[in-house]
GURO-33905 format. One record per residue (C-alpha): residue in three letters; x, y, z. Coordinates in steps of 0.05 Angstrom, whole numbers, plus 5000, padded with zeros to 4 digits. Example, Ala and Ser with C-alpha at 12.3 -4.5 7.8 and 13.67 -1.06 7.14 Angstrom:
% GURO-33905
ALA524649105156/SER527349795143/
//
This chain:
% GURO-33905
UNK687841666632/UNK687142426591/UNK692542766643/UNK697642176633/UNK696742116564/UNK698342866562/UNK703842706593/UNK706342186556/UNK706042726490/UNK709843176532/UNK715642686548/UNK715842526474/UNK716243236445/UNK720343376496/UNK725142766463/UNK724042956391/UNK724643696387/UNK731443626440/UNK734143106395/UNK733743616331/UNK735944226374/UNK741543816400/UNK743943456322/UNK742744156292/UNK744944726348/UNK749344386396/UNK745644806446/UNK742444376499/UNK748743966530/UNK745043396531/UNK747042776488/UNK739842436509/UNK734343146521/UNK731443226565/UNK735042806605/UNK742942786623/UNK744342146594/UNK745241676532/UNK742741156498/UNK745640436521/UNK740539866529/UNK744139356582/UNK742438906647/UNK746038846705/UNK747138586780/UNK741838936804/UNK735838756744/UNK733638156783/UNK733038536850/UNK730839166825/UNK724338656788/UNK723738296847/UNK722438966889/UNK718139296841/UNK713238556831/UNK712738566911/UNK711039306929/UNK705939256870/UNK702038596895/UNK703138616973/UNK704939406980/UNK697739796986/UNK695439097035/UNK701039207079/UNK700839967080/UNK693939907109/UNK695539387158/UNK701339437186/UNK701839827256/UNK705240607240/UNK711740547264/UNK712039907222/UNK710240147158/UNK715240737163/UNK721140307173/UNK717739917115/UNK717640407084/UNK724940507091/UNK726739957083/UNK723039917024/UNK725940526986/UNK732940346998/UNK732239646964/UNK729539986904/UNK733840546899/UNK740140026912/UNK737639556865/UNK737040136795/UNK743940296813/UNK746439676821/UNK743339576757/UNK749539956723/UNK754039476782/UNK757339786825/UNK763340156799/UNK760240516746/UNK753140466779/UNK755440836860/UNK762040826865/UNK764041256816/UNK758841756817/UNK760642236860/UNK768042216846/UNK767942456765/UNK770843126751/UNK764043556769/UNK762643226831/UNK764843436912/UNK768642866912/UNK775343256878/UNK775443686909/UNK776443366990/UNK784043496983/UNK782744276982/UNK778744297049/UNK785244097092/UNK783544797128/UNK776944847133/UNK775645607159/UNK781945847108/UNK777845497044/UNK770845797069/UNK774346527076/UNK776346377000/UNK770645876971/UNK767546476931/UNK773946766903/UNK773446026861/UNK766745976838/UNK767946416771/UNK770345946717/UNK775546496697/UNK779146466771/UNK784946016797/UNK783145386814/UNK775645436794/UNK771444926834/UNK767544376800/UNK761144556778/UNK757644206826/UNK762244486876/UNK760445216850/UNK753345116845/UNK753044886918/UNK754145316975/UNK759044927018/UNK755944507073/UNK754944057005/UNK762043976999/UNK763643957075/UNK758943397076/UNK764342917042/UNK770143197071/UNK767743077140/UNK764542337117/UNK772642327096/UNK774942637158/UNK771841957200/UNK773941527162/UNK768041407101/UNK772541637046/UNK771241466981/UNK766341496920/UNK763240856954/UNK762141117016/UNK759341766995/UNK754941326954/UNK752741007008/UNK750441617050/UNK746741886999/UNK742141316992/UNK741141097069/UNK740441877081/UNK736842067009/UNK731141377027/UNK729241747090/UNK725942317047/UNK719241757047/UNK719741657115/UNK719642487130/UNK713442597077/UNK709241987111/UNK710742327182/UNK708043077148/UNK702142767113/UNK700342407175/UNK699943157203/UNK696643537162/UNK691543007128/UNK690542337165/UNK693741747172/UNK689641307113/UNK691641837067/UNK699341677090/UNK697841027083/UNK695241067011/UNK701841466999/UNK706441077023/UNK707140496959/UNK707741106915/UNK713241426952/UNK717740716954/UNK715840566889/UNK718241246853/UNK722141316787/UNK726141906826/UNK729741286854/UNK732641206783/UNK737441856808/UNK736341896879/UNK742341266877/UNK747141706831/UNK747042406863/UNK748242826931/UNK740843256917/UNK737242546949/UNK741042677010/UNK739043467002/UNK731543196991/UNK731442877053/UNK735643417096/UNK729743897060/UNK724743327073/UNK725243277148/UNK726244037154/UNK718544087132/UNK715443407183/UNK719643657244/UNK714744417221/UNK708443957215/UNK710743587280/UNK711244317315/UNK704644667291/UNK699944037299/UNK702743797377/UNK700743917439/UNK704144357478/UNK711144137514/UNK718244007503/UNK717243527444/UNK714044127404/UNK718644637423/UNK724444047395/UNK720743997334/UNK720044817315/UNK727844807332/UNK729244267291/UNK725044527228/UNK729745097230/UNK736844767241/UNK734444347175/UNK732644917147/UNK738445407162/UNK742344787134/UNK738744627072/UNK739945247048/UNK747245227057/UNK746544547014/UNK742944786961/UNK741645566926/UNK734845356900/UNK732744946957/UNK730145716995/UNK723445496953/UNK722445037010/UNK720245527040/UNK713845496992/UNK712544827016/UNK713345097085/UNK707845587080/UNK703145067061/UNK705744667113/UNK704245267165/UNK697545327135/UNK694744667133/UNK696244587201/UNK694445217222/UNK687044907197/UNK687944267227/UNK688144497293/UNK685545177284/UNK688945417339/UNK696645317340/UNK699945217419/UNK704745767435/UNK705646117368/UNK710446597389/UNK715946097435/UNK715145657363/UNK716446107317/UNK722146457364/UNK724845687364/UNK724145617288/UNK728346247279/UNK732846147330/UNK734145437303/UNK734045727227/UNK740646257248/UNK744745627277/UNK747745367204/UNK748046167169/UNK750646497228/UNK756545897231/UNK758446037160/UNK757946767163/UNK762846767227/UNK767246367179/UNK767946797128/UNK763046577078/UNK757047017046/UNK751846647023/UNK748147276980/UNK754547436938/UNK756246736928/UNK750046716888/UNK750847326853/UNK757847076839/UNK754646416816/UNK748346626774/UNK754646976740/UNK759646306720/UNK752546036704/UNK751946496648/UNK758646446642/UNK758245676620/UNK752345256593/UNK746245686631/UNK748146196583/UNK747745806520/UNK742245276531/UNK736445606498/UNK730045826551/UNK724745706511/UNK726345026511/UNK727944776586/UNK722445196596/UNK717744676583/UNK721944076569/UNK724144016647/UNK716743996665/UNK717643316619/UNK723543126663/UNK718343246724/UNK714842726691/UNK719842236685/UNK721842296763/UNK715542276783/UNK711441746738/UNK704241846704/UNK701441676776/UNK704342286793/UNK700942696730/UNK693442366748/UNK694542456818/UNK696743226804/UNK689343316774/UNK685343006826/UNK688243486871/UNK687344066837/UNK679943776838/UNK679743656904/UNK682044346919/UNK676944616882/UNK670944316911/UNK673644306990/UNK677444966990/UNK672445277026/UNK672944717087/UNK680444997100/UNK677645697128/UNK675245777201/UNK670246197174/UNK667445607143/UNK668945177195/UNK661844907208/UNK661544667140/UNK667244407142/UNK665143957189/UNK658643727156/UNK663343467099/UNK666542747104/UNK673242687137/UNK676442247073/UNK673942937035/UNK677343387075/UNK683843027083/UNK684443016999/UNK684343717001/UNK689043837049/UNK693643267020/UNK691243686949/UNK694044346982/UNK700844007003/UNK702543776947/UNK700444356903/UNK705044776943/UNK711344206917/UNK708244346847/UNK707545116867/UNK715645206883/UNK717544806819/UNK714745246778/UNK718545816805/UNK724845496796/UNK723245296729/UNK721446016714/UNK727546266738/UNK732846056693/UNK736745836734/UNK734945076723/UNK735744886648/UNK737244106642/UNK739543646702/UNK732543706739/UNK732243056739/UNK737443076804/UNK735743846822/UNK729143786825/UNK728843196875/UNK727143616923/UNK720343816904/UNK718943196872/UNK717842866946/UNK712643226950/UNK708743136895/UNK708742356897/UNK703642336951/UNK698942596904/UNK698541846877/UNK694541706946/UNK688541956908/UNK687941426856/UNK683040836850/UNK686240186820/UNK694540326870/UNK696539626841/UNK695939896766/UNK698740596771/UNK704740256825/UNK705939756755/UNK706340456709/UNK712040736763/UNK715540146758/UNK715239986695/UNK718340776679/UNK723140706727/UNK726439956697/UNK725340266625/UNK729440846639/UNK734740456679/UNK735339936633/UNK734840316564/UNK739641056581/UNK746041056630/UNK744541646670/UNK748742156693/UNK750342336762/
//
């Protein structure tokens, strides 16, 4: 409870200090810091459904997670996450909550018509990133590699154009991120730990933004890249393991062309490799798997490079645009810690408390991860070993997030930008006792956020 209380104080400080800075200096560019939102208490058509989903998961989630067959649990988790995200989004109504979110002047659907000649647009993409360039890209288009915009261009080409279909895509795909995390936790820790984590992944406060942002889609792609990597390094010899390695590389490559900042998912990937090695002790066909992983990772970068888009050049131009705009005005001294308050709001008090337990579990069980202490590790309980491995995974997620924070390239709006990292903090809830009480706290936080604030993105 002490850590949860400290997390509450951090959020309160970020709100009070942020409002003072914005009212006096007007340098935060956020109406309700530390979130991109405005105060607007309201209810909507999604309110009854959101309350019903919350009550159902709190009351029955832990029991169902423990009893359902594994595949049934994965399907139920996806369905539960979908229901939670949709109901929260519909609190703002279909039009305001979903249909127009990706059509505003900041967003990807503003540029669909400019991709009528995709190869030519890719060759010219970097030239339109600077603010002073003619017909410069909207903020989110300029701020991401072109695979993000191309996703919505291709949806439009197959007849799924407009904000409604774009929002549906992001919610449907984004909700699968919880399934990918469960697959990874089961492979690297154990099934019981994954089952305990499931309700916390379903009932995440992050769902408030997963229904309103393309970053939910990015989070899912990144999560499946890590899940495939976990399957590759823990699976038996065979074609499935090789296919998992190639798929992991392919999705990692796509992830880097959806968002520049998601190159930091390699930090979590390193944790997955370490945990896979510590779990099975001998990774089958390591050279073959490495070759397949690299081959898969080269596919998307090669395709975009041949099409004329230079990732590194575009990134350096983007950094210049970032500091020419609000990023150069927003004070680093506030956002470097207020971003962490945003993280509390998207992951909840249960995650804050769970991270403390993860740190304790890592300190107590760290020697069991090393081969030279295999005898001692074998003497420890299987549950303790699983808790330690889960601790490594979630703390790698925290490390990636902290690096992003210190970089200064994520001043504000991290409630959506950091969704891919937040998904890997949520399993820390599996380390807590009294799951229903903590799940209730998660649900109340999400419901309050969505009913008291009109969130952006």
